[in-house]
mmCIF file of the N, C-alpha and C atoms, coordinates in Angstrom:
data_MODEL
# 
_entry.id   MODEL 
# 
loop_
_atom_site.group_PDB 
_atom_site.id 
_atom_site.type_symbol 
_atom_site.label_atom_id 
_atom_site.label_alt_id 
_atom_site.label_comp_id 
_atom_site.label_asym_id 
_atom_site.label_entity_id 
_atom_site.label_seq_id 
_atom_site.pdbx_PDB_ins_code 
_atom_site.Cartn_x 
_atom_site.Cartn_y 
_atom_site.Cartn_z 
_atom_site.occupancy 
_atom_site.B_iso_or_equiv 
_atom_site.pdbx_formal_charge 
_atom_site.auth_seq_id 
_atom_site.auth_comp_id 
_atom_site.auth_asym_id 
_atom_site.auth_atom_id 
_atom_site.pdbx_PDB_model_num 
ATOM 1   N N  . MET A 1 1  ? 36.169 61.059  -7.123  1.00 0.00 ? 1  MET A N  1 
ATOM 2   C CA . MET A 1 1  ? 34.985 62.206  -6.005  1.00 0.00 ? 1  MET A CA 1 
ATOM 3   C C  . MET A 1 1  ? 36.785 62.409  -5.071  1.00 0.00 ? 1  MET A C  1 
ATOM 4   N N  . GLU A 1 2  ? 38.030 61.896  -5.653  1.00 0.00 ? 2  GLU A N  1 
ATOM 5   C CA . GLU A 1 2  ? 39.144 62.910  -4.846  1.00 0.00 ? 2  GLU A CA 1 
ATOM 6   C C  . GLU A 1 2  ? 38.988 63.863  -4.448  1.00 0.00 ? 2  GLU A C  1 
ATOM 7   N N  . ASN A 1 3  ? 38.218 64.646  -5.177  1.00 0.00 ? 3  ASN A N  1 
ATOM 8   C CA . ASN A 1 3  ? 38.816 66.422  -5.062  1.00 0.00 ? 3  ASN A CA 1 
ATOM 9   C C  . ASN A 1 3  ? 37.279 66.828  -4.367  1.00 0.00 ? 3  ASN A C  1 
ATOM 10  N N  . LEU A 1 4  ? 36.955 66.134  -3.595  1.00 0.00 ? 4  LEU A N  1 
ATOM 11  C CA . LEU A 1 4  ? 35.390 66.616  -3.036  1.00 0.00 ? 4  LEU A CA 1 
ATOM 12  C C  . LEU A 1 4  ? 35.860 67.340  -1.480  1.00 0.00 ? 4  LEU A C  1 
ATOM 13  N N  . PRO A 1 5  ? 36.559 67.524  -1.067  1.00 0.00 ? 5  PRO A N  1 
ATOM 14  C CA . PRO A 1 5  ? 37.244 68.343  0.363   1.00 0.00 ? 5  PRO A CA 1 
ATOM 15  C C  . PRO A 1 5  ? 37.614 69.729  -0.479  1.00 0.00 ? 5  PRO A C  1 
ATOM 16  N N  . GLY A 1 6  ? 38.270 69.706  -1.826  1.00 0.00 ? 6  GLY A N  1 
ATOM 17  C CA . GLY A 1 6  ? 38.582 70.834  -2.489  1.00 0.00 ? 6  GLY A CA 1 
ATOM 18  C C  . GLY A 1 6  ? 37.793 71.432  -3.165  1.00 0.00 ? 6  GLY A C  1 
ATOM 19  N N  . LYS A 1 7  ? 36.185 70.917  -3.328  1.00 0.00 ? 7  LYS A N  1 
ATOM 20  C CA . LYS A 1 7  ? 35.638 71.697  -4.635  1.00 0.00 ? 7  LYS A CA 1 
ATOM 21  C C  . LYS A 1 7  ? 34.465 72.114  -3.081  1.00 0.00 ? 7  LYS A C  1 
ATOM 22  N N  . THR A 1 8  ? 34.516 71.318  -1.898  1.00 0.00 ? 8  THR A N  1 
ATOM 23  C CA . THR A 1 8  ? 33.990 71.635  -1.068  1.00 0.00 ? 8  THR A CA 1 
ATOM 24  C C  . THR A 1 8  ? 34.524 73.084  -0.699  1.00 0.00 ? 8  THR A C  1 
ATOM 25  N N  . ASN A 1 9  ? 36.107 73.042  -0.764  1.00 0.00 ? 9  ASN A N  1 
ATOM 26  C CA . ASN A 1 9  ? 36.360 74.379  -0.412  1.00 0.00 ? 9  ASN A CA 1 
ATOM 27  C C  . ASN A 1 9  ? 36.470 75.586  -1.301  1.00 0.00 ? 9  ASN A C  1 
ATOM 28  N N  . LEU A 1 10 ? 36.124 75.046  -2.322  1.00 0.00 ? 10 LEU A N  1 
ATOM 29  C CA . LEU A 1 10 ? 36.267 76.101  -3.498  1.00 0.00 ? 10 LEU A CA 1 
ATOM 30  C C  . LEU A 1 10 ? 34.725 76.178  -3.774  1.00 0.00 ? 10 LEU A C  1 
ATOM 31  N N  . LYS A 1 11 ? 33.544 75.979  -3.187  1.00 0.00 ? 11 LYS A N  1 
ATOM 32  C CA . LYS A 1 11 ? 32.336 76.393  -3.144  1.00 0.00 ? 11 LYS A CA 1 
ATOM 33  C C  . LYS A 1 11 ? 31.885 77.484  -1.662  1.00 0.00 ? 11 LYS A C  1 
ATOM 34  N N  . ARG A 1 12 ? 32.522 77.306  -0.241  1.00 0.00 ? 12 ARG A N  1 
ATOM 35  C CA . ARG A 1 12 ? 33.162 77.971  0.430   1.00 0.00 ? 12 ARG A CA 1 
ATOM 36  C C  . ARG A 1 12 ? 33.695 79.247  -0.041  1.00 0.00 ? 12 ARG A C  1 
ATOM 37  N N  . LEU A 1 13 ? 34.394 78.966  -0.545  1.00 0.00 ? 13 LEU A N  1 
ATOM 38  C CA . LEU A 1 13 ? 35.341 80.489  -0.431  1.00 0.00 ? 13 LEU A CA 1 
ATOM 39  C C  . LEU A 1 13 ? 34.316 81.631  -2.029  1.00 0.00 ? 13 LEU A C  1 
ATOM 40  N N  . GLU A 1 14 ? 33.513 81.001  -2.801  1.00 0.00 ? 14 GLU A N  1 
ATOM 41  C CA . GLU A 1 14 ? 33.148 81.346  -3.885  1.00 0.00 ? 14 GLU A CA 1 
ATOM 42  C C  . GLU A 1 14 ? 31.737 81.736  -2.720  1.00 0.00 ? 14 GLU A C  1 
ATOM 43  N N  . LYS A 1 15 ? 31.028 81.693  -1.577  1.00 0.00 ? 15 LYS A N  1 
ATOM 44  C CA . LYS A 1 15 ? 30.316 81.773  -1.450  1.00 0.00 ? 15 LYS A CA 1 
ATOM 45  C C  . LYS A 1 15 ? 30.723 83.359  -0.128  1.00 0.00 ? 15 LYS A C  1 
ATOM 46  N N  . LYS A 1 16 ? 31.900 82.980  0.412   1.00 0.00 ? 16 LYS A N  1 
ATOM 47  C CA . LYS A 1 16 ? 32.180 84.108  1.034   1.00 0.00 ? 16 LYS A CA 1 
ATOM 48  C C  . LYS A 1 16 ? 32.457 85.056  0.076   1.00 0.00 ? 16 LYS A C  1 
ATOM 49  N N  . TYR A 1 17 ? 33.341 84.992  -1.124  1.00 0.00 ? 17 TYR A N  1 
ATOM 50  C CA . TYR A 1 17 ? 33.244 86.502  -2.142  1.00 0.00 ? 17 TYR A CA 1 
ATOM 51  C C  . TYR A 1 17 ? 32.287 86.739  -2.345  1.00 0.00 ? 17 TYR A C  1 
ATOM 52  N N  . LYS A 1 18 ? 30.662 86.085  -2.232  1.00 0.00 ? 18 LYS A N  1 
ATOM 53  C CA . LYS A 1 18 ? 30.436 86.495  -2.856  1.00 0.00 ? 18 LYS A CA 1 
ATOM 54  C C  . LYS A 1 18 ? 29.421 87.858  -2.578  1.00 0.00 ? 18 LYS A C  1 
ATOM 55  N N  . HIS A 1 19 ? 29.527 86.606  -0.775  1.00 0.00 ? 19 HIS A N  1 
ATOM 56  C CA . HIS A 1 19 ? 28.964 87.878  0.439   1.00 0.00 ? 19 HIS A CA 1 
ATOM 57  C C  . HIS A 1 19 ? 29.873 88.841  0.450   1.00 0.00 ? 19 HIS A C  1 
ATOM 58  N N  . LEU A 1 20 ? 30.631 88.807  0.413   1.00 0.00 ? 20 LEU A N  1 
ATOM 59  C CA . LEU A 1 20 ? 31.832 90.489  0.913   1.00 0.00 ? 20 LEU A CA 1 
ATOM 60  C C  . LEU A 1 20 ? 31.810 91.741  0.065   1.00 0.00 ? 20 LEU A C  1 
ATOM 61  N N  . ILE A 1 21 ? 31.435 91.076  -1.568  1.00 0.00 ? 21 ILE A N  1 
ATOM 62  C CA . ILE A 1 21 ? 31.026 91.727  -2.157  1.00 0.00 ? 21 ILE A CA 1 
ATOM 63  C C  . ILE A 1 21 ? 29.842 92.697  -2.365  1.00 0.00 ? 21 ILE A C  1 
ATOM 64  N N  . GLU A 1 22 ? 28.959 91.820  -2.020  1.00 0.00 ? 22 GLU A N  1 
ATOM 65  C CA . GLU A 1 22 ? 27.298 92.363  -1.928  1.00 0.00 ? 22 GLU A CA 1 
ATOM 66  C C  . GLU A 1 22 ? 27.144 93.247  -0.973  1.00 0.00 ? 22 GLU A C  1 
ATOM 67  N N  . ARG A 1 23 ? 28.056 93.130  0.361   1.00 0.00 ? 23 ARG A N  1 
ATOM 68  C CA . ARG A 1 23 ? 28.142 93.762  1.777   1.00 0.00 ? 23 ARG A CA 1 
ATOM 69  C C  . ARG A 1 23 ? 28.874 94.751  1.292   1.00 0.00 ? 23 ARG A C  1 
ATOM 70  N N  . ALA A 1 24 ? 30.133 95.429  0.304   1.00 0.00 ? 24 ALA A N  1 
ATOM 71  C CA . ALA A 1 24 ? 30.682 96.543  0.045   1.00 0.00 ? 24 ALA A CA 1 
ATOM 72  C C  . ALA A 1 24 ? 29.915 97.096  -0.328  1.00 0.00 ? 24 ALA A C  1 
ATOM 73  N N  . TYR A 1 25 ? 29.509 96.290  -1.749  1.00 0.00 ? 25 TYR A N  1 
ATOM 74  C CA . TYR A 1 25 ? 28.243 97.373  -2.448  1.00 0.00 ? 25 TYR A CA 1 
ATOM 75  C C  . TYR A 1 25 ? 26.832 98.117  -1.521  1.00 0.00 ? 25 TYR A C  1 
ATOM 76  N N  . ASN A 1 26 ? 26.924 97.464  -1.167  1.00 0.00 ? 26 ASN A N  1 
ATOM 77  C CA . ASN A 1 26 ? 25.488 98.164  0.010   1.00 0.00 ? 26 ASN A CA 1 
ATOM 78  C C  . ASN A 1 26 ? 26.364 98.539  1.189   1.00 0.00 ? 26 ASN A C  1 
ATOM 79  N N  . LEU A 1 27 ? 27.245 99.131  1.156   1.00 0.00 ? 27 LEU A N  1 
ATOM 80  C CA . LEU A 1 27 ? 27.851 100.011 2.112   1.00 0.00 ? 27 LEU A CA 1 
ATOM 81  C C  . LEU A 1 27 ? 28.804 101.281 1.464   1.00 0.00 ? 27 LEU A C  1 
ATOM 82  N N  . ARG A 1 28 ? 28.272 101.181 0.236   1.00 0.00 ? 28 ARG A N  1 
ATOM 83  C CA . ARG A 1 28 ? 29.401 101.991 -0.438  1.00 0.00 ? 28 ARG A CA 1 
ATOM 84  C C  . ARG A 1 28 ? 28.828 103.746 -0.222  1.00 0.00 ? 28 ARG A C  1 
ATOM 85  N N  . GLN A 1 29 ? 27.407 103.516 -0.441  1.00 0.00 ? 29 GLN A N  1 
ATOM 86  C CA . GLN A 1 29 ? 26.926 104.984 -0.281  1.00 0.00 ? 29 GLN A CA 1 
ATOM 87  C C  . GLN A 1 29 ? 27.051 105.837 1.609   1.00 0.00 ? 29 GLN A C  1 
ATOM 88  N N  . SER A 1 30 ? 26.632 104.793 2.048   1.00 0.00 ? 30 SER A N  1 
ATOM 89  C CA . SER A 1 30 ? 26.579 105.054 3.493   1.00 0.00 ? 30 SER A CA 1 
ATOM 90  C C  . SER A 1 30 ? 27.880 105.010 4.358   1.00 0.00 ? 30 SER A C  1 
ATOM 91  N N  . ASP A 1 31 ? 28.676 103.686 3.964   1.00 0.00 ? 31 ASP A N  1 
ATOM 92  C CA . ASP A 1 31 ? 29.778 103.848 4.693   1.00 0.00 ? 31 ASP A CA 1 
ATOM 93  C C  . ASP A 1 31 ? 30.917 103.779 3.823   1.00 0.00 ? 31 ASP A C  1 
ATOM 94  N N  . ASP A 1 32 ? 31.841 104.510 3.356   1.00 0.00 ? 32 ASP A N  1 
ATOM 95  C CA . ASP A 1 32 ? 32.984 104.254 2.261   1.00 0.00 ? 32 ASP A CA 1 
ATOM 96  C C  . ASP A 1 32 ? 34.063 103.552 3.063   1.00 0.00 ? 32 ASP A C  1 
ATOM 97  N N  . SER A 1 33 ? 34.373 103.946 4.044   1.00 0.00 ? 33 SER A N  1 
ATOM 98  C CA . SER A 1 33 ? 35.192 103.288 4.268   1.00 0.00 ? 33 SER A CA 1 
ATOM 99  C C  . SER A 1 33 ? 35.204 101.948 4.718   1.00 0.00 ? 33 SER A C  1 
ATOM 100 N N  . LEU A 1 34 ? 34.206 101.401 5.414   1.00 0.00 ? 34 LEU A N  1 
ATOM 101 C CA . LEU A 1 34 ? 33.948 100.111 5.442   1.00 0.00 ? 34 LEU A CA 1 
ATOM 102 C C  . LEU A 1 34 ? 33.765 99.613  4.752   1.00 0.00 ? 34 LEU A C  1 
ATOM 103 N N  . SER A 1 35 ? 32.858 99.812  3.393   1.00 0.00 ? 35 SER A N  1 
ATOM 104 C CA . SER A 1 35 ? 33.340 99.146  2.062   1.00 0.00 ? 35 SER A CA 1 
ATOM 105 C C  . SER A 1 35 ? 34.346 99.103  1.779   1.00 0.00 ? 35 SER A C  1 
ATOM 106 N N  . ASP A 1 36 ? 35.223 100.012 1.459   1.00 0.00 ? 36 ASP A N  1 
ATOM 107 C CA . ASP A 1 36 ? 36.988 99.799  1.651   1.00 0.00 ? 36 ASP A CA 1 
ATOM 108 C C  . ASP A 1 36 ? 36.870 97.883  2.234   1.00 0.00 ? 36 ASP A C  1 
ATOM 109 N N  . VAL A 1 37 ? 36.848 98.240  3.562   1.00 0.00 ? 37 VAL A N  1 
ATOM 110 C CA . VAL A 1 37 ? 37.037 97.288  3.963   1.00 0.00 ? 37 VAL A CA 1 
ATOM 111 C C  . VAL A 1 37 ? 36.930 95.818  3.544   1.00 0.00 ? 37 VAL A C  1 
ATOM 112 N N  . PHE A 1 38 ? 35.823 95.980  2.757   1.00 0.00 ? 38 PHE A N  1 
ATOM 113 C CA . PHE A 1 38 ? 34.750 94.724  2.886   1.00 0.00 ? 38 PHE A CA 1 
ATOM 114 C C  . PHE A 1 38 ? 35.408 94.008  0.840   1.00 0.00 ? 38 PHE A C  1 
ATOM 115 N N  . TYR A 1 39 ? 35.929 95.061  0.544   1.00 0.00 ? 39 TYR A N  1 
ATOM 116 C CA . TYR A 1 39 ? 36.256 94.962  -0.646  1.00 0.00 ? 39 TYR A CA 1 
ATOM 117 C C  . TYR A 1 39 ? 37.345 94.286  -1.053  1.00 0.00 ? 39 TYR A C  1 
ATOM 118 N N  . TYR A 1 40 ? 38.801 94.963  0.289   1.00 0.00 ? 40 TYR A N  1 
ATOM 119 C CA . TYR A 1 40 ? 39.790 94.229  0.648   1.00 0.00 ? 40 TYR A CA 1 
ATOM 120 C C  . TYR A 1 40 ? 39.403 92.872  1.314   1.00 0.00 ? 40 TYR A C  1 
ATOM 121 N N  . GLU A 1 41 ? 39.088 92.508  1.718   1.00 0.00 ? 41 GLU A N  1 
ATOM 122 C CA . GLU A 1 41 ? 38.639 91.133  2.564   1.00 0.00 ? 41 GLU A CA 1 
ATOM 123 C C  . GLU A 1 41 ? 37.922 90.314  1.331   1.00 0.00 ? 41 GLU A C  1 
ATOM 124 N N  . ALA A 1 42 ? 37.254 90.994  0.331   1.00 0.00 ? 42 ALA A N  1 
ATOM 125 C CA . ALA A 1 42 ? 37.088 90.133  -1.196  1.00 0.00 ? 42 ALA A CA 1 
ATOM 126 C C  . ALA A 1 42 ? 38.206 89.756  -1.627  1.00 0.00 ? 42 ALA A C  1 
ATOM 127 N N  . GLU A 1 43 ? 39.293 90.768  -2.149  1.00 0.00 ? 43 GLU A N  1 
ATOM 128 C CA . GLU A 1 43 ? 40.637 90.766  -2.757  1.00 0.00 ? 43 GLU A CA 1 
ATOM 129 C C  . GLU A 1 43 ? 40.977 89.419  -2.354  1.00 0.00 ? 43 GLU A C  1 
ATOM 130 N N  . LYS A 1 44 ? 40.853 89.232  -1.046  1.00 0.00 ? 44 LYS A N  1 
ATOM 131 C CA . LYS A 1 44 ? 42.194 88.246  -0.487  1.00 0.00 ? 44 LYS A CA 1 
ATOM 132 C C  . LYS A 1 44 ? 41.705 86.998  -0.158  1.00 0.00 ? 44 LYS A C  1 
ATOM 133 N N  . VAL A 1 45 ? 40.062 86.712  -0.795  1.00 0.00 ? 45 VAL A N  1 
ATOM 134 C CA . VAL A 1 45 ? 39.406 85.368  -0.695  1.00 0.00 ? 45 VAL A CA 1 
ATOM 135 C C  . VAL A 1 45 ? 39.286 85.579  -2.057  1.00 0.00 ? 45 VAL A C  1 
ATOM 136 N N  . LEU A 1 46 ? 39.758 86.369  -3.279  1.00 0.00 ? 46 LEU A N  1 
ATOM 137 C CA . LEU A 1 46 ? 39.048 85.808  -4.527  1.00 0.00 ? 46 LEU A CA 1 
ATOM 138 C C  . LEU A 1 46 ? 40.548 85.298  -4.304  1.00 0.00 ? 46 LEU A C  1 
ATOM 139 N N  . THR A 1 47 ? 42.274 85.880  -4.112  1.00 0.00 ? 47 THR A N  1 
ATOM 140 C CA . THR A 1 47 ? 42.914 85.105  -4.059  1.00 0.00 ? 47 THR A CA 1 
ATOM 141 C C  . THR A 1 47 ? 43.365 83.764  -3.874  1.00 0.00 ? 47 THR A C  1 
ATOM 142 N N  . GLN A 1 48 ? 42.757 83.527  -2.954  1.00 0.00 ? 48 GLN A N  1 
ATOM 143 C CA . GLN A 1 48 ? 42.763 82.026  -2.471  1.00 0.00 ? 48 GLN A CA 1 
ATOM 144 C C  . GLN A 1 48 ? 41.666 81.656  -3.105  1.00 0.00 ? 48 GLN A C  1 
ATOM 145 N N  . LEU A 1 49 ? 40.579 81.571  -3.867  1.00 0.00 ? 49 LEU A N  1 
ATOM 146 C CA . LEU A 1 49 ? 39.775 81.638  -4.792  1.00 0.00 ? 49 LEU A CA 1 
ATOM 147 C C  . LEU A 1 49 ? 40.928 81.193  -6.112  1.00 0.00 ? 49 LEU A C  1 
ATOM 148 N N  . ARG A 1 50 ? 41.806 81.957  -6.610  1.00 0.00 ? 50 ARG A N  1 
ATOM 149 C CA . ARG A 1 50 ? 42.509 81.218  -7.519  1.00 0.00 ? 50 ARG A CA 1 
ATOM 150 C C  . ARG A 1 50 ? 43.419 80.261  -7.464  1.00 0.00 ? 50 ARG A C  1 
ATOM 151 N N  . LEU A 1 51 ? 44.020 80.540  -6.835  1.00 0.00 ? 51 LEU A N  1 
ATOM 152 C CA . LEU A 1 51 ? 44.970 79.405  -5.850  1.00 0.00 ? 51 LEU A CA 1 
ATOM 153 C C  . LEU A 1 51 ? 44.375 77.814  -5.776  1.00 0.00 ? 51 LEU A C  1 
ATOM 154 N N  . LEU A 1 52 ? 43.037 78.080  -5.073  1.00 0.00 ? 52 LEU A N  1 
ATOM 155 C CA . LEU A 1 52 ? 42.681 76.764  -4.772  1.00 0.00 ? 52 LEU A CA 1 
ATOM 156 C C  . LEU A 1 52 ? 42.139 76.213  -6.476  1.00 0.00 ? 52 LEU A C  1 
ATOM 157 N N  . LYS A 1 53 ? 41.426 77.250  -7.597  1.00 0.00 ? 53 LYS A N  1 
ATOM 158 C CA . LYS A 1 53 ? 41.071 76.646  -9.067  1.00 0.00 ? 53 LYS A CA 1 
ATOM 159 C C  . LYS A 1 53 ? 42.362 76.237  -9.100  1.00 0.00 ? 53 LYS A C  1 
ATOM 160 N N  . SER A 1 54 ? 43.180 76.417  -9.483  1.00 0.00 ? 54 SER A N  1 
ATOM 161 C CA . SER A 1 54 ? 44.287 76.340  -10.042 1.00 0.00 ? 54 SER A CA 1 
ATOM 162 C C  . SER A 1 54 ? 44.885 75.059  -10.028 1.00 0.00 ? 54 SER A C  1 
ATOM 163 N N  . ASN A 1 55 ? 45.300 74.955  -8.130  1.00 0.00 ? 55 ASN A N  1 
ATOM 164 C CA . ASN A 1 55 ? 45.834 73.643  -7.575  1.00 0.00 ? 55 ASN A CA 1 
ATOM 165 C C  . ASN A 1 55 ? 44.426 71.883  -8.240  1.00 0.00 ? 55 ASN A C  1 
ATOM 166 N N  . LEU A 1 56 ? 43.070 72.835  -8.100  1.00 0.00 ? 56 LEU A N  1 
ATOM 167 C CA . LEU A 1 56 ? 41.740 71.794  -8.410  1.00 0.00 ? 56 LEU A CA 1 
ATOM 168 C C  . LEU A 1 56 ? 42.419 70.908  -9.558  1.00 0.00 ? 56 LEU A C  1 
ATOM 169 N N  . ILE A 1 57 ? 42.701 72.090  -10.395 1.00 0.00 ? 57 ILE A N  1 
ATOM 170 C CA . ILE A 1 57 ? 43.377 71.842  -11.974 1.00 0.00 ? 57 ILE A CA 1 
ATOM 171 C C  . ILE A 1 57 ? 44.230 71.044  -12.297 1.00 0.00 ? 57 ILE A C  1 
ATOM 172 N N  . ALA A 1 58 ? 45.464 71.601  -11.592 1.00 0.00 ? 58 ALA A N  1 
ATOM 173 C CA . ALA A 1 58 ? 46.474 71.258  -12.004 1.00 0.00 ? 58 ALA A CA 1 
ATOM 174 C C  . ALA A 1 58 ? 46.134 69.197  -11.374 1.00 0.00 ? 58 ALA A C  1 
ATOM 175 N N  . ASN A 1 59 ? 45.789 68.698  -10.152 1.00 0.00 ? 59 ASN A N  1 
ATOM 176 C CA . ASN A 1 59 ? 45.450 68.063  -9.899  1.00 0.00 ? 59 ASN A CA 1 
ATOM 177 C C  . ASN A 1 59 ? 44.685 67.035  -10.535 1.00 0.00 ? 59 ASN A C  1 
# 
């Protein structure tokens, strides 16, 4: 259980990513600019997720 903090962060980031994507999708028809903001934020979280996953695999 040495990677427990990393796995906790991974789950938190996955949840945040899914939430941002859902918000962006739901706003797509009504507020395109706000939707773009959520997609951008989701991409930043996805980058963090990929880095964390690669670090967890490397350890």
